[in-house]
C-alpha positions as CSV (number, residue, x, y, z in Angstrom):
1,M,-119.7,-38.7,-26.0
2,D,-118.6,-39.0,-22.4
3,T,-116.8,-42.1,-21.1
4,N,-120.2,-43.7,-19.1
5,E,-121.7,-43.7,-23.0
6,I,-118.8,-45.3,-24.4
7,F,-119.0,-47.9,-21.6
8,Q,-122.3,-48.6,-22.2
9,K,-122.1,-49.3,-25.8
10,V,-118.7,-51.0,-25.3
11,K,-120.8,-53.3,-23.1
12,N,-123.4,-53.7,-25.1
13,V,-120.9,-54.5,-27.7
14,F,-119.9,-57.7,-24.9
15,V,-123.6,-58.9,-24.2
16,V,-124.3,-59.2,-28.1
17,E,-121.3,-60.3,-30.0
18,F,-120.2,-62.8,-27.3
19,E,-123.2,-63.2,-25.1
20,I,-121.5,-62.1,-21.6
21,D,-124.0,-61.4,-19.0
22,Q,-124.2,-57.6,-18.1
23,A,-123.8,-57.7,-14.6
24,S,-120.4,-59.5,-14.7
25,I,-118.9,-56.4,-17.1
26,T,-116.8,-53.5,-15.3
27,K,-115.0,-51.3,-16.2
28,E,-112.0,-53.1,-14.6
29,S,-113.2,-56.8,-16.1
30,L,-110.2,-58.3,-18.2
31,V,-111.2,-58.8,-21.5
32,L,-109.1,-62.1,-22.0
33,E,-109.0,-63.6,-18.2
34,E,-112.3,-62.6,-16.7
35,L,-114.5,-62.0,-19.9
36,G,-112.9,-65.0,-21.7
37,L,-112.2,-63.9,-25.3
38,D,-109.5,-65.5,-27.2
39,S,-107.4,-64.1,-30.1
40,L,-110.1,-64.9,-32.5
41,D,-112.6,-62.9,-30.6
42,S,-110.3,-59.9,-30.7
43,V,-111.0,-59.6,-34.2
44,D,-114.9,-60.2,-33.8
45,L,-114.5,-57.7,-31.3
46,I,-112.3,-54.9,-33.8
47,V,-114.8,-55.1,-36.0
48,A,-118.0,-54.6,-33.7
49,L,-116.1,-51.6,-32.2
50,E,-116.0,-50.2,-35.7
51,K,-119.5,-50.5,-36.2
52,T,-120.5,-49.4,-33.3
53,F,-118.6,-46.2,-33.1
54,N,-118.6,-45.3,-36.5
55,F,-114.3,-45.6,-36.6
56,K,-112.1,-47.4,-38.6
57,I,-109.4,-49.3,-36.5
58,D,-106.2,-48.8,-38.3
59,R,-104.2,-51.7,-37.5
60,A,-100.6,-50.4,-38.5
61,N,-101.1,-47.0,-36.5
62,D,-103.4,-48.2,-34.1
63,G,-101.5,-52.2,-33.6
64,T,-99.2,-51.3,-30.4
65,I,-102.3,-49.7,-28.9
66,I,-104.5,-52.7,-29.1
67,S,-102.5,-55.1,-28.4
68,Q,-102.0,-53.9,-25.2
69,I,-105.6,-53.6,-24.5
70,R,-106.4,-55.4,-21.3
71,S,-109.3,-54.1,-19.7
72,I,-113.1,-52.5,-20.7
73,Q,-111.3,-49.7,-19.2
74,D,-108.2,-49.7,-21.7
75,I,-111.2,-50.3,-24.5
76,I,-113.3,-47.2,-23.5
77,D,-109.7,-44.9,-23.3
78,Y,-109.2,-45.8,-26.8
79,V,-112.4,-45.3,-28.1
80,A,-112.3,-41.7,-26.4
81,S,-109.0,-41.1,-28.1
82,K,-110.1,-42.0,-31.6
83,Q,-113.4,-39.4,-31.3
84,S,-111.5,-36.4,-30.1
């Protein structure tokens, strides 16, 4: 799966799970500041990403990486790294 396919699926997660307008989601969008997610939403985001991309996020090993995610591009990069 290439990064554009990942981006489309990530964008769909934000539209479906958080009712965010698709047009407002870019690769540069900041998840907390611009898209309005909070710490409780981040748990829902992790679950949705696990379902969408069919992998398990290991909070023990990936916790540092997850805590550094700020933008949609960061999510795309993370998903791409889990798929390789």
